[in-house]
Structure formats: structure tokens, C-alpha cells
C-alpha positions in Angstrom: 44.1 149.2 -8.3 44.8 149.9 -12.0 48.4 149.0 -11.8 47.6 145.7 -10.1 45.6 144.9 -13.2 48.2 146.4 -15.7 50.8 143.9 -13.4 49.0 140.8 -13.7 48.0 141.6 -17.6 51.6 142.0 -18.0 52.1 138.1 -16.5 49.5 136.5 -18.4 50.6 138.0 -21.6 54.2 136.7 -20.7 52.7 133.4 -20.0 51.0 133.0 -23.4 54.2 133.8 -25.0 55.3 130.1 -23.4 57.7 127.7 -25.9 58.3 124.2 -26.0 59.2 123.1 -22.7 63.0 122.2 -22.6 64.4 119.7 -19.8 63.4 120.1 -16.6 65.3 122.6 -14.4 65.6 121.3 -10.7 63.1 122.4 -8.0 65.9 124.7 -6.5 66.9 126.8 -9.0 63.0 127.8 -9.6 63.1 128.7 -5.9 65.9 131.0 -6.4 64.3 132.7 -9.2 61.7 134.1 -6.2 64.7 136.4 -5.0 66.7 136.8 -8.4 65.3 140.0 -9.0 66.8 141.9 -5.8 70.3 139.7 -5.3 73.5 139.8 -7.1 76.4 137.0 -7.9 79.4 137.7 -8.7 79.4 138.7 -12.2 77.7 141.9 -10.5 80.2 144.7 -9.4 78.6 144.8 -5.9 80.3 144.0 -2.5 77.9 141.2 -0.9 77.9 138.6 1.5 75.6 135.2 1.5 74.9 133.4 4.5 73.6 129.9 4.2 71.3 127.9 6.3 73.9 125.9 8.0 75.8 129.1 9.0 73.0 130.3 11.0 72.1 126.8 12.5 75.6 127.4 13.9 74.7 130.1 16.5 70.5 129.9 16.2 69.4 129.4 19.9 67.0 132.0 19.9 68.6 135.2 19.2 67.4 137.5 16.7 69.0 138.0 13.3 70.7 141.0 13.4 72.6 139.6 16.3 73.1 136.5 14.1 75.0 138.8 11.3 77.2 140.5 13.9 80.4 139.3 12.2 79.8 140.3 8.6 81.7 143.2 7.4 81.1 146.5 8.8 78.2 145.6 11.2 77.1 146.9 14.2 74.3 145.3 16.5 72.1 146.4 19.3 70.0 144.9 22.0 67.5 147.0 24.0 67.2 144.2 26.8 71.2 143.7 26.3 70.9 140.1 24.9 69.8 139.7 21.7 66.3 138.5 22.2 63.5 141.5 21.8 64.2 144.6 20.0 67.3 144.3 18.4 69.1 146.5 15.6 71.8 146.4 13.1 74.0 149.2 11.3 76.2 148.5 8.6 78.2 151.1 7.9 77.2 153.5 10.5 73.7 153.4 8.4 70.7 152.9 10.7 67.7 150.4 9.9 65.7 152.8 8.3 67.8 152.9 5.3 68.2 149.5 5.0 66.3 147.8 2.9 64.8 144.4 3.6 63.2 141.8 1.7 61.7 138.4 2.3 61.1 136.1 -0.7 61.6 139.6 -2.4 58.5 141.0 -0.8 59.5 144.6 0.9 59.7 143.7 5.0 60.4 147.3 5.9 57.6 149.0 7.5 56.3 151.2 4.7 56.0 154.5 7.2 58.6 154.3 9.4 61.0 152.5 7.0 62.3 150.4 9.7 62.7 147.0 10.2 61.4 145.3 13.3 62.9 141.8 14.0 61.5 141.4 17.2 57.5 140.7 14.9 59.3 137.8 13.6 60.8 136.0 16.5 62.8 132.8 15.5 62.6 133.6 11.9 66.0 132.4 11.3 64.9 129.1 11.6 63.0 128.9 8.4 65.7 131.1 6.4 67.1 129.1 3.7 69.9 131.9 2.6 70.3 135.6 2.7 72.5 137.9 1.3 73.6 141.5 2.9 74.7 143.4 0.1 76.7 147.0 1.3 76.3 150.3 -0.5 73.1 151.3 -2.6 73.2 147.9 -4.3 70.9 146.5 -7.1 67.6 147.6 -7.7 65.0 146.1 -4.4 61.5 145.9 -4.4 60.5 148.5 -1.7 62.5 151.8 -0.4 65.5 151.8 -1.9 68.8 150.7 -0.1 70.6 153.4 1.3 73.7 151.7 3.1 73.0 148.2 3.0 70.3 145.5 1.5 69.4 142.4 3.2 67.3 139.8 0.9 66.2 136.7 3.0 64.7 133.7 1.1 63.0 130.8 3.2 63.0 127.1 3.5 62.9 125.6 0.2 61.2 122.6 -0.5 62.2 119.5 1.1 62.3 116.2 -0.9 62.7 114.1 2.6 60.2 114.3 5.6 61.6 115.3 8.4 60.6 116.2 11.8 63.0 118.4 14.3 62.7 120.1 17.6 65.3 122.5 18.3 65.3 123.8 22.0 67.7 125.7 24.2 68.1 127.5 27.8 70.4 130.1 28.8 71.2 132.9 31.1 68.7 135.7 32.2 65.9 132.4 32.1 65.9 131.9 28.3 63.9 129.3 27.0 63.6 128.7 23.2 61.5 125.4 22.0 60.5 125.1 18.1 58.9 122.0 16.0 59.5 122.1 12.2 58.3 119.5 9.9 57.9 118.7 6.1 55.6 115.9 4.7 58.7 116.1 2.1 57.8 115.9 -1.7 54.3 114.1 -1.9 53.6 112.2 -5.5 56.4 114.3 -6.6 54.3 117.1 -6.6 53.4 118.2 -3.1 54.9 119.6 0.1 53.5 121.1 3.3 56.1 122.4 5.7 56.2 124.1 9.0 57.4 125.6 12.3 55.9 126.7 15.4 58.2 128.4 18.0 58.4 130.0 21.6 61.3 131.9 22.9 60.6 133.4 26.5 63.5 135.5 28.4 63.8 137.9 31.5 66.3 140.0 29.7 69.7 141.0 30.9 68.1 144.6 31.7 66.0 144.4 34.5 62.3 143.5 33.5 62.8 144.0 29.8 61.1 140.8 29.3 60.1 138.8 26.1 57.3 136.7 25.2 57.4 135.6 22.0 55.6 133.3 19.4 55.9 132.8 15.8 54.8 130.6 13.3 55.9 129.2 9.4 53.7 127.1 7.2 54.4 126.7 3.6 52.1 124.7 1.1 54.2 123.9 -2.4 53.2 122.7 -5.3 55.7 121.5 -8.0 54.8 120.3 -11.8 57.0 120.3 -15.0 58.3 123.9 -15.3 56.0 125.3 -12.6 56.5 126.0 -9.2 53.6 127.5 -6.7 54.0 128.3 -3.0 51.9 129.7 -0.6 53.3 131.0 2.6 51.6 132.1 6.0 54.1 133.5 8.8 54.2 135.9 11.8 54.5 136.6 15.3 53.4 137.8 18.3 55.5 139.6 20.8 55.0 141.3 24.1 57.7 142.8 25.6 58.7 144.9 28.6 59.6 148.6 27.5 63.5 149.2 27.4 64.3 151.7 25.1 64.3 154.5 28.0 67.9 153.7 28.9 69.9 155.0 31.9 72.6 157.9 32.6 75.9 157.9 32.9 75.6 157.7 36.6 72.9 154.8 36.8 75.2 152.8 33.5 78.6 153.2 36.7 76.5 152.1 39.6 73.6 149.8 38.4 73.6 149.0 34.8 70.8 146.8 34.6 68.2 149.2 35.9 65.6 149.9 33.7 63.3 153.6 34.5 60.2 152.4 32.2 57.1 152.1 34.0 58.0 154.1 36.9 55.6 156.2 39.2 55.5 156.5 42.9 52.7 155.5 44.9 51.1 157.6 47.9 53.8 157.4 50.1 56.5 158.7 47.6 57.8 155.2 47.1 59.6 154.0 43.6 57.2 151.6 41.5 56.8 149.9 38.5 53.7 149.6 36.0 53.6 145.6 35.6 52.4 145.7 32.2 54.7 148.8 30.7 54.7 146.6 27.6 54.6 146.4 23.4 52.2 144.0 22.8 52.0 143.4 18.7 51.0 140.6 16.5 51.9 140.4 12.8 50.8 138.2 9.8 52.2 137.6 6.3 50.4 135.7 3.5 52.6 135.0 0.6 51.8 133.9 -3.0 54.4 133.0 -5.1 54.4 131.6 -9.4 57.3 130.8 -11.2 57.5 129.9 -14.1 60.0 128.5 -16.7 58.7 129.7 -19.6 61.2 128.5 -22.0 65.0 127.5 -22.0 65.4 131.6 -21.8 62.9 132.9 -20.0 61.6 132.3 -16.4 58.8 134.6 -14.9 57.7 134.9 -11.1 54.9 136.7 -9.5 54.4 137.3 -5.9 51.6 138.6 -4.1 51.6 139.8 -0.2 49.3 140.3 2.2 50.7 141.9 5.9 48.1 142.4 9.1 49.5 144.0 12.2 48.2 145.4 14.8 49.4 145.8 18.6 50.1 148.7 20.7 52.4 150.4 23.4 51.0 150.6 27.3 52.5 153.5 29.4 51.8 154.5 33.0 52.1 158.6 33.0 52.3 160.8 36.0 51.4 164.3 35.3 51.5 166.4 38.7 48.8 164.8 40.7 47.1 163.3 37.9 48.1 159.6 36.9 46.7 157.6 33.6 47.5 155.0 31.8 47.5 154.9 27.6 47.6 152.4 24.7 48.9 154.0 21.6 47.8 151.5 19.0 48.7 151.0 15.2 46.5 148.8 13.0 47.8 148.5 9.3 47.7 146.6 6.6 50.2 146.0 3.5 49.8 144.6 -0.1 52.5 143.9 -2.4 52.4 142.8 -5.9 55.5 141.7 -7.6 56.6 140.5 -10.7 59.7 140.1 -12.6 61.1 138.5 -15.6 64.5 137.0 -16.1 65.5 136.4 -19.8 69.2 135.1 -20.6 70.4 134.4 -23.9 74.0 134.0 -24.9 75.8 136.6 -23.4 73.3 138.9 -22.3 70.9 138.3 -18.9 67.8 140.5 -18.8 65.9 141.2 -15.8 62.7 143.1 -15.6 60.9 144.0 -12.4 58.0 145.6 -10.9 56.3 146.2 -7.5 53.7 148.0 -6.4 52.5 148.2 -3.0 49.9 149.9 -0.9 50.0 150.6 3.0 47.1 151.6 5.3 48.3 152.1 9.1 45.6 153.5 11.5 47.2 155.3 14.4 45.1 156.1 17.8 45.7 156.5 21.4 43.0 155.3 24.3 43.2 156.1 28.3 42.6 152.8 29.9 42.7 153.6 33.5 43.4 157.3 35.4 43.8 158.9 38.9 42.5 162.5 40.2 41.8 162.9 36.5 38.4 163.8 35.9 38.2 165.6 32.5 39.6 162.3 30.7 37.0 160.5 28.9 37.1 157.0 28.7 35.3 157.0 25.5 37.0 159.0 23.7 41.0 158.9 21.7 43.4 161.2 22.7 44.6 161.3 19.0 43.3 159.3 16.0 45.4 159.3 12.5 45.7 157.6 9.3 48.5 156.8 7.0 48.3 155.8 3.2 50.9 155.1 1.2 51.3 154.0 -2.4 54.4 152.8 -3.9 55.0 151.8 -7.4 58.2 150.5 -9.2 60.2 149.5 -12.0 62.9 148.2 -13.2 65.1 146.7 -15.8 68.9 144.9 -15.1 71.5 144.0 -17.5 74.1 141.8 -17.3 76.2 142.0 -20.4 79.3 139.6 -20.8 81.1 141.6 -23.5 84.5 139.1 -23.7 85.5 136.5 -21.4 87.3 138.8 -19.2 84.8 142.1 -19.2 81.3 142.0 -17.8 79.3 145.4 -18.3 76.2 145.9 -15.6 73.8 148.4 -15.5 70.1 149.1 -13.9 67.7 151.3 -14.0 65.2 151.9 -11.6 61.7 154.3 -11.5 60.0 154.6 -8.4 56.7 156.5 -7.6 55.3 157.5 -4.3 52.1 158.9 -2.9 52.2 159.6 0.6 49.0 161.3 2.8 48.5 161.6 6.3 45.5 162.9 8.3 44.5 163.4 11.9 46.2 164.0 14.5 49.2 162.5 16.3 50.2 162.0 20.3 52.2 164.9 20.3 50.6 167.2 17.2 47.2 168.3 16.6 46.8 168.0 13.0 49.3 166.1 11.0 48.8 166.8 7.3 51.0 165.1 5.0 50.4 164.9 1.0 53.7 164.1 -0.9 53.8 162.7 -4.8 57.9 161.9 -5.2 59.3 160.8 -8.2 63.2 159.0 -7.9 64.9 157.7 -10.7 67.8 155.4 -9.6 70.7 154.3 -12.4 73.3 152.1 -11.6 76.1 150.9 -13.6 79.1 148.7 -13.5 82.0 147.0 -14.9 83.7 143.6 -14.0 86.8 142.7 -15.2 88.6 139.2 -14.8 91.7 139.6 -14.8 92.8 135.3 -14.4 91.3 132.3 -12.7 91.9 133.8 -9.4 91.9 137.9 -9.9 88.8 139.8 -10.7 88.4 143.7 -10.2 84.7 145.6 -10.4 83.7 149.1 -10.1 80.6 150.4 -10.1 78.3 154.3 -9.7 75.1 154.2 -8.3 72.8 156.7 -7.2 69.2 156.6 -5.4 66.5 158.5 -3.7 64.8 157.9 -0.3 61.7 159.3 0.9 61.3 160.6 4.7 59.1 158.4 7.3 55.9 159.5 9.1 58.1 160.5 12.3 60.5 163.0 10.4 57.7 164.9 9.2 56.4 164.7 12.8 59.6 166.4 13.9 59.7 168.8 10.7 56.9 169.3 8.5 59.4 170.6 5.7 62.1 167.5 6.0 63.4 166.7 2.3 64.1 163.5 0.7 67.6 162.3 0.8 69.8 161.8 -2.5 72.8 159.6 -2.8 75.7 158.8 -5.3 77.7 155.8 -4.5 81.0 154.7 -5.7 82.4 151.0 -5.3 85.9 149.3 -6.5 86.7 146.0 -5.2 89.3 143.5 -6.3 88.7 139.7 -5.3 92.0 136.9 -5.0 90.0 133.4 -4.6 92.3 130.3 -4.7 91.7 126.9 -3.1 93.2 127.7 0.4 92.7 131.7 0.9 90.3 134.3 -0.1 90.7 137.7 0.2 88.3 140.5 -1.0 88.8 144.7 -0.9 86.3 147.1 -1.5 86.5 150.7 -1.7 83.7 152.4 -1.1 83.0 156.5 -1.4 78.9 157.4 -0.3 78.3 161.3 -1.2 74.9 162.6 0.2 72.8 165.6 -0.3 70.2 166.3 2.4 71.2 162.8 4.4 68.6 161.9 7.3 71.3 161.4 10.2 70.1 160.3 13.3 70.1 163.3 15.6 70.7 161.0 18.7 67.4 161.6 20.3 64.2 159.4 20.3 60.3 160.2 20.7 57.5 159.6 22.7 58.0 155.8 21.9 61.8 155.2 21.5 62.3 156.1 17.7 64.8 157.6 16.6 64.6 161.3 15.5 66.5 162.5 12.4 67.2 165.7 10.5 68.4 166.6 7.1 72.1 167.4 7.5 73.0 169.0 3.5 76.2 167.6 2.4 77.7 164.6 4.0 79.9 161.8 3.1 81.2 158.2 4.0 84.3 156.7 2.7 86.1 153.8 3.8 87.5 150.3 3.0 86.4 146.8 3.9 88.8 144.0 4.1 87.5 140.5 4.2 89.4 137.3 3.9 89.3 133.1 4.9 92.4 131.3 5.4 92.0 127.4 4.9 95.0 126.4 7.1 94.2 122.9 7.2 91.6 120.7 6.3 90.3 121.0 9.5 90.8 124.5 10.8 90.0 128.0 9.1 90.6 131.6 10.3 87.9 134.6 8.7 88.3 138.0 9.5 87.2 141.2 7.8 88.0 145.2 9.2 86.3 148.0 7.8 88.2 151.5 8.0 86.1 154.5 7.4 85.4 158.1 7.7 81.9 159.7 7.7 81.7 163.4 7.9 78.9 165.8 7.9 80.0 169.1 6.1 79.3 172.5 8.1 76.9 170.9 10.4 74.3 173.5 11.9 72.2 173.4 15.1 71.0 175.5 17.7 73.3 175.8 20.4 72.9 178.3 23.4 70.0 180.4 21.8 72.1 180.6 18.5 72.7 178.8 15.1 75.9 177.3 15.5 78.0 175.9 12.3 80.1 172.8 14.1 82.0 172.3 10.6 82.9 169.1 9.5 82.0 166.5 12.3 81.6 163.0 12.5 78.5 161.8 11.7 76.6 160.0 14.6 76.9 156.2 15.2 79.7 155.9 12.8 82.7 154.2 14.0 85.9 154.7 11.9 86.7 150.9 12.8 84.9 147.9 13.0 86.7 144.6 12.7 85.6 140.8 13.3 88.2 137.5 13.5 87.0 133.7 13.7 88.6 131.0 14.0 87.0 127.5 13.1 88.6 124.1 14.2 86.9 120.5 13.5 88.9 118.2 15.9 86.7 115.3 14.0 83.9 115.3 11.8 81.1 115.3 14.2 82.7 118.3 16.3 83.2 122.6 16.0 84.8 124.6 17.9 84.9 129.0 17.1 85.8 131.6 18.5 84.6 135.0 17.5 85.7 138.3 18.1 84.3 141.4 17.6 85.9 145.0 17.6 83.6 148.3 17.6 85.9 151.8 17.6 84.4 155.0 19.5 81.2 156.7 18.3 79.3 159.7 18.8 75.6 159.6 19.4 75.5 163.4 18.0 76.6 165.0 15.2 78.6 167.9 16.7 81.2 165.2 18.3 79.7 166.5 21.8 82.0 164.5 24.6 78.3 163.8 26.5 77.7 161.9 23.2 80.5 159.6 23.1 80.4 155.8 23.0 83.6 154.0 23.6 85.3 151.4 21.7 84.5 147.8 22.5 85.5 144.5 22.4 83.7 141.1 22.7 84.9 137.6 22.0 82.4 134.7 22.0 82.5 131.1 21.9 80.4 128.2 20.0 80.6 124.6 20.8 78.8 122.0 18.6 78.4 118.3 18.8 76.3 115.9 16.4 75.9 112.5 17.4 74.2 110.5 14.6 74.6 106.8 16.1 71.2 107.3 18.0 68.7 103.9 17.5 65.7 106.5 17.7 67.0 109.7 15.8 68.5 110.5 12.6 70.7 112.9 14.4 70.8 114.4 17.7 73.0 118.1 17.9 74.3 119.7 20.9 75.5 123.3 21.2 76.7 125.3 23.4 77.1 129.2 23.1 79.1 131.9 25.4 79.0 135.0 24.7 81.3 137.8 26.1 83.8 135.3 27.8 86.1 137.7 29.3 82.8 139.5 30.9 83.5 143.0 29.4 81.2 145.8 30.3 80.6 147.5 27.3 77.8 149.6 25.4 76.7 149.2 21.6 74.0 152.3 21.6 72.4 154.7 23.6 71.0 158.5 22.6 71.9 162.0 23.1 69.3 165.2 23.7 69.5 168.8 24.4 67.2 171.2 26.0 67.1 174.9 26.5 67.5 176.5 30.1 66.0 179.8 29.8 65.5 180.3 33.3 68.5 180.2 35.4 69.5 183.2 34.0 67.5 186.3 32.9 67.8 186.9 28.9 70.2 183.8 28.8 69.5 180.5 27.0 71.9 177.8 27.9 71.9 174.4 26.0 71.8 171.4 28.5 73.3 168.1 27.2 72.4 164.7 28.3 73.1 161.1 27.4 71.5 157.8 27.7 73.0 154.3 27.5 71.9 150.8 26.7 74.3 148.3 28.5 74.4 145.0 27.3 75.0 141.8 28.9 78.0 140.6 30.2 79.3 137.2 30.4 76.2 134.6 29.4 75.6 131.4 27.9 72.7 129.7 25.5 72.6 125.3 25.6 71.0 124.0 22.9 70.1 120.8 21.8 68.2 119.6 18.6 66.4 116.4 17.9 66.3 115.4 14.1 63.8 112.5 12.7 
């Protein structure tokens, strides 16, 4: 609480220094200030991509944000249900979501304990995104946990000057149905605006019973006066998804690739049955307040406040010999955040100071709601009950100094202090007691050099630290924080018809928390420290405007991702596997898109994605190998603007995987020791599970705009 008071006091002192008001800035510029502290521009030496609202809308028919980002450089996406609705994930440079920092309007979105970003909790959120930026590498200093391979920062809808009402609807394969309604009052009296959206998405999923019942909302009240902008936002979602995280084995993949073992049990006749409520049921609400103030011609400040409430459970049918019982594993949490930043710009120098304080309080507990032949179960008792409390305070200062017309210098210093404590039990551990205090200093520096009007080169060197998660401590109480030094060297070539960029990177890790391939009892990935490891590669990206109606975009990433002297227990002894590929890190990822506009109102796109082979283990075991795959999507858009009753009607058709390829984008790998087959012998048994993705499928959409 003292830190919150300190930040509020600093904000009031800053405002007291307000100078005379200058010519008014456009409201759009003030809104960009909300995310300016965590974003980069062309004068900052970091690899990034910006995605606009218009680009998102072309494929926004109900799939989650990771799927909509699938064609960005060095990106691999996954979907438990197989069709991009429900639980989805994104890996950038082979790095999982726990190492990707996500912010919404500068507020951290990653779950503070697991560090994961659960997009399913915000269904159809892409319909309320004004734009987003994906940074690769450590990137610039961000709010919340450090970026360890990428960051995604989102700016939600801007103020609409004009009133509107829209209805976006889509239908598709697997009984997919999406309906949303969005509106804005427009800017009333040149001061107020109220806007909002409500959405409903249903899908059976490609995988058996992998259904999704998703509801969400987004409301925003804005006030603009002179040089001040105030925004109050409430958004959230309620998701009920049938569990599909168990995957299937290789034999089932070959014979029945849509089979879902989740919820399986056997009746008294020994017949296979499935629990109808084997679901993940979770509700999350976000409340944000933002105050952006233009203090003078050189000084702009922003204050952001956030409260996130989340509560929900996993329900599971359990069989243990003759005993059957149904459990619910609950999470009930609150997340408080206060952000403050000041941007000072004068002459050749641009300074940004930022400060963030957050508190997370999460209760974890399990209850038994039904049992059979289990007389010793007391339904009033919780079979586990624990708490996690995490406090995070960080400050950073960034400087972008234009040394000359050609040379720009970038410096970024961040200090994070973390206090993390747990108490009570988990579903696997009788007493999980963690009391950790971390202080991380994350410096970054870089250089931009403009050769001429069309050529720029840049170099950056960054260091960052990242703390373990709650599940990391559950699996290894001696888990260590990970450390990364990131080197980036890039070149950008830009003319009216052709854009090309190349980015070389070398990411040197100490104690990197790599995925082992295994999952815990609720489907979360298990990680372990890898000692020394590295990722290095080159990312190439181009856009060619062949004609006024045709453009071709492409990107390709070549990389090597290696553990050094990776060690595990195998066949009862510690085995040094030497230099091995890091799990879930393909050496080659590429995309190509052809966009054709035969008429002003018609847009046709063909998009291809290739992902090279990868291993789900860190031992390069053939059992853990995922084969390479290539998919092609077709996107068609027709805008009809000559309607008597509507301002615009937009028809969208999207056919995914048009060549009907069978492929797997994700899975898991596990081992266990066989100590009973042969006396005095330990034999390690390997196994793998797979998440097959949908064959050819379609989505059709129609949007009405008033």
C-alpha cells in the first residue's frame, strides 16, 4: 500500500508542475500514450510488428488472438480443440506463453502466478482491439514479468468521433456460431463517449466433445477535455470448455484422430462412458481506469489502475480401483495494478519514466462433489487448500537520444522487486511453502543508424531475469530464476513498392526454464532449469507491392535452439545428453501471403504456413518428435456499400487448411521408470501425446454496420 501512495503522490506532484496549455493534441495521440511506455517505434532498435484493427478484422470470425497472429514472423500457434476456438497458445521463437509478456493498455495480463496468458478467458477480445504490437526478443521494458522471447501489447478501442452500431455474425464447421453487437454513442458535446460490445461464441470443436461456450463483454466510458483524457473500462469473459488437454497416443492418432479421452470412466458393465461435465468453467472481469494528461508541450503523463477478479474450476471424474468420485479444483483470485509513466520529449531527447506496482492474491482449493463406494470421503472437507500471494514493484527509465540525423542511441534501465509467498496444500503436495524475494536489474541499450532514406541498421544488447511460476515450485522447490542476454542486429530496407527486413539474434541463457514435454494434473506444462542454453537465428520479412491491386508478403526464420550438456535421469542413472535441441523449437518457420484486390470492394488472400520438425523433449528422443507441416488458408472479403438501410455490409469467407492436411502442432512427452519387469533393473519408459488439428474447415461471416 505504501508503494501505491508513493506513485499517486508522484503523479500529483507531476501535475502540479503543469505549464500553460499549448495547441491541442489530437485525442488519438493521447490514447496512444496509454501504451507508449511499453511500445517501440522505428527509432528504437528492436524487432517488432504492428497489427492494425483492419488487419485483425479480415480474419476475425471467432478464433482467438493467437490464431489471428499465426502468420507473423517466427510464430507457431496451437489449439487444444483443433480449430482455434477454446484453449489456444502461441510460441514465438520457440518460447512458450509463460515467457511472453502480454499487456492490455499497459496493464499486465499474464497470470501473476503461472505467468501464462489464457486467451480463452477473453473470448472475441480481438473485436475490441484497436491495434497491437508484437516484439521479439527481450524487447523494451514492460509492465509485469519480463519478456523472455517476446511481448504482445494491446491497445483497446479508441474513442469514436461518430456514433455507430455493428452486428458481426459468423457460422462454420463443427457447429461454430459467433454473434456480437458493438456500439458507440460517438463523441457527445465533444467530450463524452460510451461504447461497448457483447459477444457469444459456441463451437463443438474438431476434437470429440471439445466444446466451447464463450461469453464476453467490453464497455468503455471516455471523457476528453482540453489536454486531459479519462477512460474507464470493464471487460471480461465467461468460458465453459470441455477439457481436451489429455491428447491422444500415436496409435489413436492414426486410427481415430478426433478421439478425446477426457472424462472417461467405465460403468458397472465395463462399458466406456464419458463424464458430461468434464469442463473448465472460469469467469474473469477486468476493471481499468486511465488518466492521460498533456502537461506541457514537452511532458505527457499517464496513470493506470486495474482490478481483475477471476473465479472458476476444473471438474474431473476420477476412478481409483472400486472408488469413483468427482472433484472440482478451484481458483479464486484478485489482481491489483497501478501504472504510472511520464514521457518527456524535447529537442533530440525523449525520456520515459515508468513505475508499476501489482498485488496478486489467489486461493487454490479442491472439493469432492460426488462419490461412489467412497465412504471415507467427507463432502464438507476440502482435499487441498492453499494460497499464493505475489507483490511486484518495478521502475524503469528509457532514453531515446537522436545524437545526429543518422545516429540514435537507446538506453533502458529497469529494476524489479518481487515478493512471492505460498502456503497450504496442493492436489499433489501436502505443504507447499514458498517464501521468495527477488531483485532483478534489467538493462538494455542499442543503436540506430540511418544510412539513407531507404536503409537503416540497428543493434541492441539486453539482459533480463524472470522468476519461476507456482507450478515450477510444485515440481521442484529448488527451481532457480532464469537469466537471458539478448543480442539483436537488424537491417531495414524500405521503398514505395518493396519492404525488406532482416534480424539476426543470439539469445544466451542461464538456467532457462525449458518445457520438459510433460504436463501436470490440470494440463499445465512442466518446466525445469536447463543450465546453459542458447537460441540463435535470422528472421527475414518482406512485402512486395507488385501492382496497385496485388501485394505479396512473406517471412522466414532459420534458427538453432540448443541446450548445452543437458542432463536427466534415464534407466536409473544421470545421463548427459550433450548438446540437444530445446523442446518445441523448430529450426524453420515461414509464412507467405498473396493479397489480391480485383475491385475496391473485393479482397482475396491466400496464406501459407510452414513449421519445421521439432521435438517435445530436450533429449531429441524419436518418441517425442513432431513432424513438419504446411497449411494453406483462403480468405475472401466483399464489402457492400450501396444498401439503403446499412452504412456497410461485409461478407467474409475463410477456408482453413484448404488442402485437407493431417497435422499436429502440439503435444506432450513423458517418461516413467519400470522397476518391476526385471529384478534390480530400472528401465525408463517413454511416451507421447498429440493434439491433432482440424482438417479442411470453414467460417462464413456477415457484418452489418449502421
